[in-house]
C-alpha positions, 0 to 999 in steps of 0.5 A: 255436178259438184265433184270433190277431187280428193288426193293425199297431197296438193303438190305435183309430186308424181304421175297422179298429181300430173293427171289431176293438173290436167283433169281438174281444169278440164272438168271445169271447162266442161261446165262441172263444179270441181273442188279439191281436198287433200291431206297435206300440202307438201313437198313445198319445193314442188308446184301445186296442182293447178286449179281454175279460178274460183275452184275451192280447196281444202287441206287437212294439215292446214285446217285441221282434219275435222274442219276440212272435212266439214268444209267439204260437207258443207260444200255438198258434193254430188260425188267424190273422186278419190285417188290416193289417201294415206290414212284409211281412217280419213278415207272412211270419213270422206266416204260418208260424205257423198257417193265415191269413185276411186281411181286405182293408179297402182296397186293400192290394197293388192300388195304389201310393198305396192310393187307387185314384184318378186326380187329373189331369186330373179326379178319378175312380176307377182301374180299373187292375190293379196292375203296373209299368205303374202307374209310368207313370201315377203322375205324369201322373195325380197318383196320389201325391206328386212324389218318385220315391223314394217312388213306387218305395218304395211300388211295391215295398211293394205288390208284396210285399203282393200276392205275400203275399196268395196265401199266405193260405187266404181273403181276405175283404172287405166289398163286391162291389167289393173282392171283384172287385178281388182276383179281378181281381188273380189271387187264387183266386175260390173263396177270396175272400169278400164278407162282410156288414159291420156298423155301429156305433151308440152309441144303440140308442134311435135305431133306433126304428121311427118316427123321422119323427114326431120330426123337425119339419123332415121333409116329411110330408103334403100338400107344398104346404099343409105348406110354406105353413104351416111354411116348412120347410127341408132339413138336409143332412149331411156326415160324414167327413175333409176332403180332396180325395178326399172330394168336399166341393168338388163338394158345395159346388158343387152346393148352389145348384142343389139349392136352386134345384130344391127351392125351399127353404132348405138348412141344411148341416152338415159334421162332421169335419176334415182338410187341406182344411177351410179351403179348404172353409170359404172356398168355403162362405163364398162360396157362402152369400154369393151364395145367399140361403137357404143356411146352411153350418156346420163343426163339427169332429169330432162325438162319439157324442152330438153325431152322434146329435143330427145323425142325428136332425134331418137329412134327408139324408146326402150322401156325395160321395166321389170315390175308390172308397170300399172300403165307406162305412160312414157310409152304413149308420150313417145308415140305422140312424137312418132317414137316407137317402143321396145319393152317387156310384156309386163303389167299394163304396157300391152294396153298400148304397146302392140307388137308390129304396130307401135313396137315390140314386146319381149317376154316379161316373166321372167325378163331377160337381156336376150328377150329385150335384145330381140324386141329392140332389133325387131324395131330397128333392123328393117327401115320399112318396119321402123317407118311403119312403127313410127306411124303406128306409134302416133296412131296408137298414142292419139287414142289416148287423149283427154277428150276420150278420157273425159267422155268415159269418166263422165259416163261413169260419174253419171251411172254412179249418180243415177244408181245413187 
């Protein structure tokens, strides 16, 4: 089967491109014939998506759109596997070449801003169906910026994208939440699929069966005697982009309550960067100064080696996202290292985070510091429960592997080809 994979960029810009960096070689390994088509090859400072030797690639910005489309047409793909496309006019031309499947990684065509979140009067997920009425909510709920021209431009773009989605033979998503989102927007339910996603890990050794024994600050055995002998602390970890919707402020606000309820010192690490980092650092400094036993550090983006060391020494990953994360892959990646998760119940997070199995969910509509505190404390207060959650984290995470994903994906491809 000749499959043309299509994305806006050839470079590893974000999660979509990381996904393609793993899936395209896997297609090739399984005997398929993939090719790659992109609109642009930027930014230049990012690595290109890895393609196996002999896999053809065409870029519209280098060849010219018409020549790149002609080259793809001459290659005669059996199916086109589309991810993100910036220009609907190009998308329309691609869909004339062969039957197509679209992977909805986010709120493509279902939200003006793409964030699916109200920011005023409080930050909380938006459950509205996309339509002209969204224009009435855009400014009062601070869905985006203040420019009416930008609002109208984005509204028209998302409207075109939603209409275009009806031309695909199948829509695939990676969470129950996104599957319901697209069905709610009028896509044929029989053609909208929720695939088992897959997580990456750079160090297979960290998937060992008993991480607990190598973690000196993990709470094991009899709680009271252990605390008296070693005076342990808990390590909490945040990994991701630092902006309003990622919930760092609420996480920081919850820390004094968490420490008070657990009765132990906390060492908290923020790995990542973003526009709100300095504001979070100022808030962290105040929280730390006012609360003895709280240690908070910001380390910037962590490479794979550094991240592996963080997984190996932390007791809990906290995912305080306020917006409805389409999936929240970092939680599954943590699970591969036997790290449980506390998070708000928003978006696709409940697809992989199950109360009492691999962590705990806090109410997400609206998200509050008190709710997050309760979820964190539930994960850590009882050493027996914490140990259970660690093993549950690995069990759940192992379900999200490349083999399960490819089996489901190829089944959809075959269904599309049979019905063509």
